[in-house]
ZAMARGU-4260 file (C-alpha; in steps of 0.2 Angstrom, whole numbers, plus 5000, padded with zeros to 4 digits):
<rodrens>
0) 5001/5000/5000 | 5007/5018/4996 | 5004/5028/5011 | 5002/5047/5010 | 5018/5052/5018
5) 5014/5070/5010 | 4995/5073/5008 | 4991/5086/4995 | 4985/5102/5002 | 4966/5102/5006
10) 4968/5082/5011 | 4959/5080/5028 | 4953/5064/5036 | 4938/5067/5047 | 4928/5053/5056
15) 4912/5053/5065 | 4910/5041/5080 | 4897/5038/5093 | 4885/5025/5101 | 4871/5018/5093
20) 4857/5031/5087 | 4868/5045/5088 | 4865/5051/5071 | 4883/5048/5063 | 4876/5045/5046
25) 4866/5061/5044 | 4880/5072/5053 | 4892/5064/5040 | 4880/5067/5025 | 4877/5085/5032
30) 4896/5088/5033 | 4900/5082/5017 | 4887/5095/5009 | 4896/5108/5020 | 4913/5104/5015
35) 4907/5102/4996 | 4899/5119/4996 | 4917/5127/5003 | 4925/5119/4988 | 4933/5103/4995
40) 4935/5088/4984 | 4926/5077/4998 | 4922/5059/4998 | 4910/5050/5009 | 4911/5031/5015
45) 4908/5021/5031 | 4915/5007/5041 | 4911/4993/5039 | 4909/4996/5021 | 4915/5007/5007
50) 4922/4993/4996 | 4915/4977/4989 | 4922/4967/5003 | 4918/4980/5016 | 4900/4979/5012
55) 4900/4961/5012 | 4907/4959/5029 | 4895/4972/5034 | 4882/4960/5029 | 4888/4946/5041
60) 4895/4958/5055 | 4877/4967/5058 | 4866/4954/5054 | 4855/4945/5069 | 4859/4928/5072
65) 4841/4923/5078 | 4850/4907/5086 | 4853/4913/5103 | 4872/4912/5100 | 4884/4927/5100
70) 4901/4929/5089 | 4917/4929/5099 | 4922/4948/5101 | 4939/4944/5094 | 4932/4937/5079
75) 4923/4952/5077 | 4938/4963/5078 | 4948/4953/5065 | 4932/4955/5055 | 4931/4973/5057
80) 4949/4977/5055 | 4948/4967/5039 | 4935/4978/5033 | 4945/4992/5038 | 4960/4987/5030
85) 4952/4986/5012 | 4945/5003/5014 | 4961/5011/5020 | 4970/5002/5005 | 4957/5004/4992
90) 4949/5021/4997 | 4956/5032/5011 | 4975/5032/5007 | 4972/5035/4989 | 4961/5049/4991
95) 4971/5057/5004 | 4987/5055/4992 | 4977/5062/4979 | 4972/5079/4988 | 4954/5071/4992
100) 4945/5074/5009 | 4938/5058/5017 | 4923/5059/5028 | 4921/5041/5037 | 4906/5037/5047
105) 4915/5026/5061 | 4934/5020/5061 | 4947/5011/5072 | 4939/5020/5088 | 4924/5011/5085
110) 4933/4994/5088 | 4941/5000/5103 | 4924/5006/5110 | 4914/4990/5106 | 4925/4975/5105
115) 4937/4983/5117 | 4927/4992/5132 | 4912/4985/5127 | 4915/4966/5125 | 4932/4965/5135
120) 4945/4961/5122 | 4962/4968/5127 | 4963/4987/5122 | 4983/4983/5118 | 4978/4969/5107
125) 4966/4977/5098 | 4978/4993/5096 | 4990/4980/5087 | 4977/4973/5074 | 4972/4993/5072
130) 4990/4997/5068 | 4991/4981/5055 | 4975/4987/5046 | 4980/5005/5044 | 4998/5007/5044
135) 4995/5018/5058 | 4984/5031/5048 | 4973/5041/5060 | 4960/5055/5056 | 4965/5073/5059
140) 4949/5077/5069 | 4935/5064/5076 | 4919/5070/5080 | 4912/5059/5095 | 4891/5061/5094
145) 4887/5058/5112 | 4871/5054/5120 | 4863/5043/5133 | 4863/5026/5126 | 4843/5023/5131
150) 4839/5039/5120 | 4852/5033/5106 | 4844/5015/5105 | 4825/5022/5106 | 4830/5032/5090
155) 4833/5016/5080 | 4817/5010/5069 | 4814/4991/5067 | 4821/4988/5050 | 4837/4996/5057
160) 4841/4986/5072 | 4856/4976/5069 | 4862/4962/5082 | 4871/4975/5090 | 4855/4983/5098
165) 4845/4965/5097 | 4858/4954/5106 | 4868/4965/5117 | 4861/4973/5134 | 4861/4991/5141
170) 4875/4987/5153 | 4887/4984/5136 | 4880/4999/5127 | 4885/5010/5142 | 4902/5003/5143
175) 4903/5007/5124 | 4898/5025/5127 | 4911/5026/5142 | 4923/5018/5131 | 4922/5032/5118
180) 4922/5045/5131 | 4937/5038/5140 | 4946/5039/5120 | 4941/5057/5119 | 4947/5062/5136
185) 4964/5053/5130 | 4966/5061/5114 | 4958/5081/5117 | 4968/5086/5101 | 4958/5075/5090
190) 4942/5071/5097 | 4927/5085/5099 | 4913/5079/5109 | 4897/5085/5103 | 4879/5082/5113
195) 4869/5073/5101 | 4853/5074/5111 | 4848/5090/5103 | 4839/5093/5086 | 4849/5088/5071
200) 4852/5106/5066 | 4860/5112/5083 | 4872/5096/5081 | 4877/5100/5063 | 4881/5117/5067
205) 4892/5112/5081 | 4900/5098/5069 | 4904/5109/5055 | 4912/5124/5066 | 4923/5109/5075
210) 4929/5105/5058 | 4931/5121/5051 | 4942/5126/5066 | 4953/5110/5063 | 4954/5114/5043
215) 4958/5133/5046 | 4970/5129/5061 | 4985/5123/5049 | 4990/5111/5035 | 4986/5091/5038
220) 5002/5083/5048 | 5010/5070/5040 | 5001/5053/5042 | 5017/5044/5040 | 5022/5051/5058
225) 5005/5049/5066 | 4999/5034/5077 | 4984/5029/5086 | 4983/5037/5103
</rodrens>
């Protein structure tokens, strides 16, 4: 894989994270529209997904089993990182190298929050997998859409319920939320926490403002030197 050691001017890597029902897809789409209006060459993608292989793995990872069994969380982590690797190789790294901005709904922080803090897999082990999958490529800014898990789960439409809502209890989802907040507290230079309990327009205003501050601060750092924190 060719890594973007010197990203072209205007190439930014932005991720949107958060627990279930936080509005990641909606806010990612609105952010892309905003950046496009400013003249940025921007591409929207998601995890798992964004490639042929990633979309197939997404179907497997999110499908409800209906069998009373649960996938081993480390197995989940391997599959999420397999989809991530393909997305980095096929989409994210080439886009950044070519001067395009990437907005991605979920990235490596989700695996740390769900399979790590939520399901109990060693964070160190997950970071080792992440490093292999991403070659150390981390976002310039991560927007964490935060809200209580009860509120987020209540927003999910019946046809949008995955196995993570159907087969995991509230305690799991609370650990996931707490995990995201722990990650944000550990990397305040990258994360911006946004209150996602409010109307979508208010949330979008904060998301746009946070990203604009980052984009106007200085040029993107060399991703060859960035490592997960």
